[in-house]
Structures are given as structure tokens and as C-alpha cells.
N, C-alpha and C positions, 0 to 999 in steps of 0.2 A: 797891555800893563805889563813893563821889564821889567824887573829885578835885579838890581844890580848888587855888585857884591859887599857894598856900605848894608845896602837891607838886608843881606842877608846876617853879614856881622852884628846889626841891631837883634835881625830875631835871634841870633847864637847867644847876645848876650841877654837877653830878657830870660832865654828858656839856661843860662847860666851852662853854654855848653861852650870849650874853647875850641875857636877853628884856626885851622894855619889859613895862610894866603891862600895854598893851592888847593884845599878843600873849600873854600870860601869861592873859589871861581867856578870849581866845578859844581858846587851845589847849584849857584844862582839861575843857571838856564834848566834847570833840573825841578828846582820849584816855580818858575816860571810858569813851568810847562802844567804842574801842579794848578795855579793858581787859574789859570787858565781853561782847565778842565771844568774848577767849581764853579766857574762864571760862567763858560755855558750851559752847566746844569743851572744855575739860576735864571737864566734867558727862555730856558724850555717851560721850568715853571709857573703854571698858571696861575692865575688871581684864584681863578673856582677850584683849584684841588687841595685840599685841606692836607697838612702834612700826613705824615704816617710814618709807622714803626713797622709795617709790615706791610707788606703786597695784598694781601687775604686779610679778611680778618678771621681772629682766633676766636675759638669757641674750646671753653674747656667740656672736655670729653671724661672727665674725671665721673665714674659712680659713687657716690653715696658709700662709707666705710661703714658696713653694716658683718655683725658676726656670722657669719656663715661655715658651718661645716667642710672641712678640704675635698673631702670625697662622701657621695650617696652612700649609704647604709650595705649596699650589697657589696660595691667596691670596698669600703671599708673591712668588711670579711675578711674576701679575697689578700687586701694588704695585710691584714692581722696574721691571714695561715701563713702568708710567705716571707712573714719578718721573722727576723733572728730572735728578735725581742721585742714587745708591742706591753705599753702600759696606760691606760688609762687613755686608749685608743691614738697614742703617740707611739713613734717608732722611738725604741729605746736604744742609745748609744753608749759606748764607751766614751767615760769624760778623758779630754785627752786635756786640759790644762788642770793645774793644780790650784788656781783660784780658788775662796773661800765663797759660795754663794748665799744671797742673804734673803 
């Protein structure tokens, strides 16, 4: 298939893109190459190959969201001992925002 400047002008009009005559002449052969490449892919595609979005199957590797301690008890004690401030098994840090908490 060979695209002409008129074909490109029609496409540009449908896309509401204004192109000059020089731009139409420049784009016609480039779009022609793209159309040929897509046609080549269509020829290779067989009827026995289902369309896919990924080349390999995707598997959800997420684990269930279950609450758990951030650190085992022995490590928690070490963390608390080395922390400048520790409260309710958490690091206590200075407030940096002046927002009220709910």
C-alpha cells in the first residue's frame, strides 16, 4: 500500500491536526513504512495463536495482607534499647508538621 499526501491530509483532518504541504509530503512515506510493518505482523500472526497482552503468563505473587510484628521480640528489644525514644513498640520521632491529628 502506498500512502499519498492526500491520504495523510485525510488522516490529519480526522485527527484535527493541521499540516503544511511540506509536512504532508514528508510524513506520507514515513507512514507508509509503518503501515507496511503492521501489515507484515498481521501476515506472520497465525489463526492458532490467541491474542495476548504479555509474552508470558502473569502470576500474582502478592501474599495475603496479614498483620504481623515488624521485628521478632528479641530484635525489637535491641531496637528499643538503641532508639532515642520508644513508645508502644514504635520509634517516637519529633513532629515535623504542624497539622492536627485526628
